[in-house]
GUGU-171810 format. One record per residue: residue in three letters; x, y, z of N, C-alpha, C in turn. Coordinates in steps of 0.2 Angstrom, whole numbers, plus 5000, padded with zeros to 4 digits. Layout:
ALAXYZXYZXYZ;...
This chain:
MET500149515040499949535033500549575031;GLU500849555025501449585022501249615016;SER500649605013500449635007499649635006;LEU499449675002498749685001498549714994;GLU498149674991497949694984497249734985;VAL497249794981496649834982496349844975;LEU495749834974495349844968494849894969;ILE494849944965494450004965493849994960;ASP493250004963492649994959492350054955;THR492450114959492250174957492750234958;PRO492850284954493350334956493150364962;GLU492550374964492350404970492650374977;GLU492750314976493050274982493850274982;LEU494150294977494850284977495250304983;TYR495150374985495550394991495450364997;GLU494750344998494550315005494850245005;VAL494750205000495050135000495750135000;LEU496150174997496850174997497150195004;ASN496750245007496950265014496850215019;GLU496350175018496150115023496650065022;ALA496850055016497349995014498050025017;GLU498250085017498850105019498850105027;ALA498350115030498250115037498350045040;LEU498049995036498149925038498849905038;LEU499249925032499949905032500349945036;ARG500150005038500550035043500550005050;GLN499949975052499949935058500449875057;ALA500449845052500849785051501549805051;ALA501749865048502449885048502649905055;MET502249925060502449935066502649875070;THR502349815068502549755072503149725068;HIS503249745062503849715058504449755060;GLY504349825061504849865064505449895060;SER505449865054506049885049505849895042;ALA505249895041505049905034504549955033;GLY504549985027504150045025503650015020;ILE503150055017502650025013502750055006;ARG502750005001502850014994502150004991;VAL501850054987501250054984501350054977;THR501149994973501249994966500550004963;ARG500550044958499850064954499950024948;HIS499549974947499549924941499149954935;ASP498549984937498150024933497650064937;PRO497250104934496850144939496350114944;ALA496250044943495850014947496149964951;ARG496849954951497149894954497849924957;TYR497949914964498549934968498749874972;THR499349874973499649824978500049864983;PHE499949854990500249884995500649824998;GLU501349835000501749785002502249815007;LEU502449775012502949795016503649785013;SER504049835013504749825009505249845013;ASP505849805013506449825017506849885013;THR506649895007506949945003506650015004;VAL506150015007505750075009505950095017;PRO506150155018506350165025505750155030;PHE505850135036505250125041504950195042;GLY504250195042503950255043503750295036;GLU503950265031503850305024503450255020;THR503050295015502750255010502950285003;TRP503150234999503350254992502950234987;GLU502750274982502350254977502750224971;HIS502450184967502850154961502250134956;THR502450144950501950124944502250064941;GLY501850014941502049944938502049954931;GLN502349904928502349904920501949854918;
């Protein structure tokens, strides 16, 4: 898994769902060994998590999509 799209149904679940998605990608990053995680917020209910070689291994960077 190199990317994951997350859709939020209610504001109450936001942090739990985002943390779960980051944990899944973190496991994938460990096997990749050289990529960090880039999180793009498209709107308040849609996020994309992806492994990125432009993000240092072990780090998560947030980005707001246009």
